[in-house]
C-alpha positions as CSV (number, residue, x, y, z in Angstrom):
1,M,217.7,166.6,-17.4
2,P,219.2,166.6,-21.0
3,L,222.9,165.9,-21.2
4,T,225.0,168.7,-22.7
5,A,227.7,168.2,-25.2
6,R,230.3,168.8,-22.6
7,A,228.7,166.2,-20.2
8,L,228.7,163.6,-23.0
9,N,232.4,164.4,-23.7
10,R,233.4,163.8,-20.2
11,A,231.3,160.6,-19.9
12,T,233.1,159.1,-22.9
13,L,236.5,160.2,-21.7
14,A,235.9,158.7,-18.3
15,R,234.8,155.3,-19.8
16,Q,237.8,155.5,-22.2
17,L,240.2,155.9,-19.2
18,L,241.3,159.3,-20.6
19,L,240.2,161.4,-17.6
20,E,242.7,159.5,-15.5
21,R,245.0,156.6,-16.3
22,A,244.0,153.4,-14.8
23,D,246.0,150.7,-12.7
24,L,245.0,147.8,-15.0
25,P,246.8,145.0,-16.7
26,V,246.7,145.8,-20.4
27,A,244.3,143.0,-21.5
28,D,241.9,144.2,-18.8
29,A,242.3,147.8,-20.0
30,V,241.4,146.7,-23.6
31,R,238.4,144.9,-22.3
32,R,237.3,148.0,-20.4
33,V,237.5,150.3,-23.4
34,L,236.1,147.5,-25.7
35,A,238.6,147.5,-28.6
36,L,241.6,149.4,-30.0
37,Q,242.0,150.3,-33.7
38,A,244.9,148.3,-35.0
39,Q,245.5,149.2,-38.6
40,Q,248.9,150.6,-37.7
41,P,250.9,148.3,-35.5
42,A,252.0,151.1,-33.1
43,S,248.5,152.4,-32.4
44,P,247.3,149.8,-29.8
45,Y,250.5,150.5,-27.8
46,L,250.1,154.2,-27.9
47,A,246.4,154.0,-27.0
48,L,247.2,152.0,-24.0
49,W,250.1,154.3,-23.1
50,N,247.4,157.1,-22.9
51,R,245.1,155.0,-20.7
52,V,247.3,152.8,-18.4
53,R,249.3,154.2,-15.5
54,G,252.9,152.9,-15.5
55,F,252.5,151.5,-19.0
56,D,255.0,148.9,-20.0
57,P,255.0,148.1,-23.7
58,A,256.6,144.7,-23.0
59,E,253.3,143.7,-21.3
60,V,251.5,144.3,-24.7
61,D,254.1,142.2,-26.4
62,A,253.5,139.4,-24.0
63,A,249.7,139.7,-24.3
64,F,249.8,139.4,-28.0
65,A,252.3,136.5,-27.9
66,D,250.4,134.4,-25.4
67,G,247.0,135.2,-26.9
68,R,245.5,137.3,-24.1
69,L,245.0,140.0,-26.8
70,L,244.1,139.2,-30.4
71,K,244.1,141.3,-33.5
72,A,241.4,140.7,-36.2
73,S,239.0,142.3,-38.7
74,L,236.0,143.3,-36.5
75,M,234.1,146.6,-36.2
76,R,233.7,148.6,-39.5
77,V,235.6,145.6,-41.2
78,T,238.8,147.1,-39.9
79,L,241.5,145.7,-37.7
80,H,241.1,145.9,-34.0
81,A,242.9,144.5,-30.9
82,V,240.5,142.9,-28.5
83,A,240.7,140.8,-25.3
84,A,240.8,137.1,-26.4
85,D,237.6,136.2,-24.5
86,D,235.7,139.0,-26.4
87,H,236.7,137.8,-29.8
88,P,234.2,135.0,-30.4
89,S,231.1,137.0,-29.4
90,F,232.3,140.1,-31.3
91,H,233.1,138.1,-34.4
92,L,229.7,136.3,-34.2
93,A,227.9,139.7,-33.8
94,L,229.5,141.0,-36.9
95,Q,229.3,138.0,-39.1
96,P,226.3,139.5,-41.2
97,L,228.4,142.6,-41.9
98,L,231.7,140.8,-42.6
99,R,230.0,138.3,-44.9
100,T,227.8,140.7,-46.8
101,T,230.5,143.3,-47.3
102,R,232.8,140.8,-48.9
103,F,230.5,138.6,-50.8
104,A,228.9,141.6,-52.5
105,D,232.3,142.7,-54.0
106,P,232.9,142.2,-57.7
107,R,236.1,140.3,-57.1
108,V,234.1,137.4,-55.6
109,A,231.6,137.5,-58.6
110,E,234.5,137.4,-61.0
111,S,235.8,134.2,-59.4
112,G,232.7,132.4,-60.6
113,L,232.4,130.6,-57.2
114,S,229.1,130.3,-55.4
115,V,228.7,131.2,-51.8
116,A,228.5,127.5,-50.9
117,E,231.8,126.9,-52.8
118,V,233.5,129.7,-51.0
119,E,232.2,128.4,-47.6
120,G,233.4,125.0,-48.6
121,L,237.0,126.2,-48.6
122,L,236.7,127.2,-44.9
123,P,237.4,123.8,-43.2
124,P,240.6,123.0,-45.1
125,L,241.7,126.6,-44.9
126,L,241.4,126.6,-41.1
127,D,243.3,123.2,-41.0
128,L,246.1,124.9,-43.0
129,L,246.1,127.9,-40.7
130,A,246.6,125.8,-37.6
131,H,250.1,127.4,-37.9
132,P,250.6,131.0,-39.2
133,K,250.9,131.6,-42.8
134,G,251.5,134.8,-44.9
135,N,249.5,136.0,-47.7
136,A,251.7,134.5,-50.4
137,E,251.5,131.0,-48.8
138,V,247.7,131.1,-48.5
139,E,247.3,132.4,-52.1
140,A,249.5,129.6,-53.4
141,W,247.4,127.1,-51.6
142,L,244.2,128.7,-53.0
143,T,245.6,128.8,-56.5
144,D,245.6,125.0,-56.5
145,R,241.9,125.0,-55.7
146,V,240.4,128.1,-57.5
147,G,243.0,129.1,-59.9
148,A,243.5,132.7,-60.9
149,S,240.9,134.0,-58.6
150,A,242.8,133.0,-55.6
151,K,243.8,136.6,-54.5
152,G,240.2,137.8,-54.5
153,V,238.9,134.8,-52.7
154,W,241.6,135.1,-50.0
155,W,240.6,138.7,-49.6
156,L,237.1,137.5,-48.9
157,L,237.9,134.6,-46.6
158,R,240.4,136.4,-44.4
159,C,237.7,138.9,-43.5
160,F,234.8,136.7,-42.3
161,A,236.6,133.5,-41.5
162,P,237.5,133.0,-37.8
163,L,241.1,134.2,-38.2
164,V,243.4,136.4,-36.3
165,H,246.7,138.0,-37.0
166,A,249.8,136.1,-35.7
167,P,252.6,138.3,-34.1
168,T,255.5,138.7,-36.6
169,G,257.9,140.5,-34.4
170,P,259.2,143.9,-33.1
171,P,258.9,146.8,-32.7
172,W,255.1,146.5,-32.3
173,S,254.4,142.8,-32.4
174,F,253.0,143.1,-35.9
175,G,254.7,144.2,-39.1
176,L,253.4,145.5,-42.5
177,R,253.4,141.9,-43.9
178,P,250.7,140.1,-41.9
179,A,250.5,136.4,-40.9
180,Y,247.2,134.7,-40.2
181,T,246.1,131.8,-38.1
182,R,242.8,130.4,-37.0
183,A,241.2,131.9,-33.9
184,P,241.7,130.1,-30.6
185,H,237.9,129.5,-30.3
186,W,237.7,127.9,-33.6
187,L,236.1,124.4,-33.7
188,P,235.7,122.0,-36.7
189,F,232.6,122.9,-38.7
190,T,229.8,120.4,-37.9
191,D,226.7,122.4,-39.3
192,D,225.9,125.6,-41.2
193,P,227.3,128.9,-40.1
194,P,225.5,130.6,-37.1
195,G,222.1,132.0,-38.0
196,V,220.7,135.5,-37.7
197,A,219.3,135.0,-34.2
198,A,222.7,134.0,-32.8
199,A,224.3,137.0,-34.4
200,D,221.7,139.4,-33.2
201,S,222.0,138.0,-29.6
202,A,225.7,138.5,-29.8
203,L,225.2,142.0,-31.2
204,A,222.9,142.9,-28.3
205,E,225.8,142.1,-25.9
206,L,228.2,144.0,-28.0
207,A,225.8,147.0,-27.8
208,R,225.8,146.8,-24.1
209,R,229.6,146.8,-23.9
210,Y,229.7,149.6,-26.5
211,L,227.7,151.8,-24.1
212,L,229.9,150.9,-21.2
213,A,232.9,152.1,-23.2
214,F,231.5,155.0,-25.3
215,G,228.1,155.9,-24.0
216,P,225.6,157.4,-23.5
217,A,225.0,157.0,-27.3
218,T,222.4,156.9,-30.0
219,V,221.3,154.2,-32.4
220,S,223.2,156.0,-35.1
221,D,226.4,156.0,-32.9
222,L,226.2,152.2,-32.4
223,A,225.7,151.8,-36.1
224,Q,228.6,154.0,-36.9
225,F,231.0,152.2,-34.5
226,T,230.2,148.8,-35.8
227,R,229.0,149.6,-39.4
228,V,226.0,147.4,-38.9
229,Q,222.7,148.5,-40.4
230,R,220.7,151.0,-38.3
231,T,217.8,148.5,-38.0
232,R,220.2,145.9,-36.5
233,A,221.6,148.5,-34.2
234,R,218.1,149.6,-33.0
235,R,217.1,145.9,-32.6
236,A,220.1,145.2,-30.5
237,L,219.6,148.1,-28.1
238,L,215.9,147.3,-27.7
239,A,216.6,143.7,-27.0
240,L,218.6,144.7,-23.9
241,G,215.3,145.7,-22.2
242,D,215.8,146.8,-18.7
243,A,219.6,146.5,-19.1
244,V,219.6,149.9,-20.7
245,V,218.0,153.3,-19.9
246,E,216.9,156.1,-22.1
247,L,218.4,159.5,-21.7
248,E,218.3,162.7,-23.8
249,D,220.8,165.1,-25.3
250,A,220.4,168.9,-25.5
251,D,218.8,168.6,-28.9
252,G,216.2,166.0,-27.8
253,A,217.8,163.0,-29.3
254,V,217.3,159.7,-27.5
255,L,220.5,158.3,-25.9
256,Y,220.9,154.9,-24.5
257,D,223.1,154.0,-21.6
258,V,223.8,151.2,-19.0
259,P,222.2,152.0,-15.6
260,G,224.9,153.2,-13.1
261,A,227.5,153.8,-15.8
262,S,230.0,156.7,-15.2
263,L,228.5,160.2,-15.7
264,P,231.0,162.6,-14.3
265,D,230.3,166.3,-13.7
266,E,230.8,168.2,-17.0
267,D,233.3,170.4,-15.2
268,T,235.6,167.6,-14.5
269,P,239.1,168.5,-15.6
270,A,240.4,166.7,-18.8
271,P,244.1,166.3,-18.9
272,P,246.0,166.7,-22.2
273,R,246.7,163.5,-24.2
274,L,248.5,162.5,-27.4
275,L,246.1,160.0,-29.1
276,P,247.5,157.6,-31.8
277,M,246.3,157.3,-35.3
278,W,242.8,155.9,-35.5
279,D,242.1,156.1,-31.9
280,S,238.7,154.7,-31.3
281,L,237.6,157.8,-29.4
282,L,237.5,159.7,-32.7
283,L,235.5,157.1,-34.5
284,A,232.9,155.8,-32.0
285,H,230.1,158.2,-32.7
286,A,228.0,159.3,-35.7
287,D,228.3,162.9,-34.3
288,R,232.0,163.2,-33.9
289,S,231.7,166.8,-32.5
290,R,231.7,165.1,-29.1
291,V,235.4,165.2,-29.3
292,I,236.4,166.7,-32.7
293,P,235.4,170.3,-33.3
294,P,233.5,170.3,-36.8
295,A,236.1,172.9,-38.2
296,Y,238.9,170.3,-37.6
297,R,237.2,167.0,-38.8
298,R,238.6,167.1,-42.4
299,E,242.0,167.9,-41.1
300,V,242.0,165.0,-38.7
301,I,240.0,162.4,-40.7
302,R,241.5,162.5,-44.2
303,S,239.7,161.9,-47.5
304,N,241.1,158.4,-47.8
305,G,240.1,157.4,-44.2
306,D,243.5,158.0,-42.5
307,V,242.9,159.4,-38.9
308,L,245.8,161.4,-37.8
309,P,247.4,161.2,-34.4
310,T,245.8,164.1,-32.4
311,L,246.4,166.6,-29.5
312,L,243.5,166.2,-27.0
313,V,243.2,169.5,-25.0
314,D,240.4,169.9,-22.5
315,G,238.8,166.8,-23.9
316,R,238.6,167.9,-27.6
317,V,240.9,167.6,-30.5
318,A,243.1,170.8,-30.8
319,G,245.7,169.7,-33.3
320,V,247.9,166.8,-34.4
321,W,251.3,165.5,-33.6
322,R,254.0,163.4,-35.2
323,P,257.5,162.1,-34.0
324,V,260.5,164.0,-35.5
325,D,264.2,163.8,-34.6
326,G,263.7,162.3,-31.1
327,A,260.9,164.7,-30.2
328,V,257.2,165.2,-30.8
329,E,256.1,167.9,-33.3
330,A,252.8,169.3,-32.1
331,T,250.7,171.4,-34.5
332,A,248.0,173.2,-32.8
333,F,244.9,174.3,-34.8
334,E,244.1,177.0,-32.2
335,S,245.8,179.2,-29.7
336,L,246.7,177.3,-26.5
337,S,247.5,178.6,-23.1
338,G,250.9,178.3,-21.5
339,E,249.5,175.8,-19.1
340,Q,248.0,173.7,-21.9
341,W,251.4,173.6,-23.7
342,S,253.1,172.6,-20.4
343,G,250.7,169.7,-20.1
344,L,251.3,168.6,-23.6
345,E,255.1,168.9,-23.1
346,A,254.9,166.6,-20.1
347,E,253.0,164.0,-22.2
348,A,255.4,164.4,-25.1
349,A,258.4,163.8,-22.8
350,S,257.0,160.5,-21.9
351,L,255.9,159.5,-25.3
352,A,259.3,160.4,-26.8
353,V,261.0,157.9,-24.5
354,L,258.6,155.2,-25.5
355,L,259.0,155.9,-29.3
356,A,262.8,156.0,-28.9
357,E,262.9,152.6,-27.5
358,R,260.6,151.2,-30.3
359,D,260.4,153.3,-33.4
360,P,261.4,157.0,-33.3
361,R,259.7,157.7,-36.6
362,T,256.5,155.6,-36.4
363,Y,253.7,156.9,-38.6
364,R,256.4,158.6,-40.9
365,R,254.6,157.2,-44.1
366,Y,251.8,159.7,-43.3
367,D,254.0,162.8,-43.3
368,R,252.4,164.0,-46.6
369,W,249.3,165.2,-44.7
370,W,251.3,167.7,-42.7
371,T,251.9,170.0,-45.8
372,S,248.5,171.7,-45.7
373,L,247.5,171.7,-42.1
374,P,245.9,174.9,-40.7
375,A,248.6,175.5,-38.1
376,T,248.2,178.2,-35.5
377,E,251.4,177.2,-33.7
378,V,253.9,174.4,-34.1
379,R,256.3,173.4,-31.3
380,L,258.8,170.6,-30.8
381,L,258.1,168.9,-27.5
382,P,259.8,168.5,-25.1
383,R,261.7,171.7,-25.6
């Protein structure tokens, strides 16, 4: 039987721990939902607050500090928080994307360095980054080796090299001035970078994990989430063989899924949630109408790629929110019932406590987007 849009919505919410908060340690929760967008330091914390029962932000602090969680450039060449034991295979799966995206940039050509010369910088760079270093320190080190092109070469290397962000302190473990260190799985280079076959094998496993976290999904969905070419995405899914099954949506599109993965009834209630900026739920599918009504997409995903913190009502985006004056300002794009507002108010009360302890005005640098929102109703929560 074809899966309706609502059934797909509920399946993804269940797998993302958004139908019911889970009793899981934070590293296990991240592994369960695959990865958390981490461009903004607060976002992984707020994503986990939405998904983990009895959430304690100190547990996230500790997980980043002791290396159970790692922050690195991965899917879509953007920063993600992942479980430490997932990072090696995810990084390998995405090497063709990470390398091609950066080597094709004009800044690399302007340096006059060949691919081999850039790669030759990796072993000494990773020796340097046995201990965390900031951008200025690495650029100074590179200037002694490549001259004026150091900034562009570092921009390339920090994307595809096996590096992670080192915690720099409160309130959210990472500040706006990053520090980098070599990934824990790094080993001294003894041969050429891993080949296509190894990367494709790793991508197949990433595809399976993606389905467990965001499925059922299409080839285009996997390509969108990872930003790999559709041909690689298709090859990865087909390589899984009997480890995946084919389903169908209401329009007849082929969906892939892992046998036995959660498919809750489409009438399963979806509680309200206050999702952080760039929550992975909003970016995991080519057809984002699974969670974002088409009329709201441009309001939520802005022209420069900013993805605003959203109100999730009955499993779909119904507006946006931001912290203000010790409360949460909720901007609804549509009329909400009294019961729906009550649910959002309860969530906001808990969120306001978390933010007050960490950063009461997190995301404030994005306030400019609120000047032109199509507000049906704006409320300060809790009231």
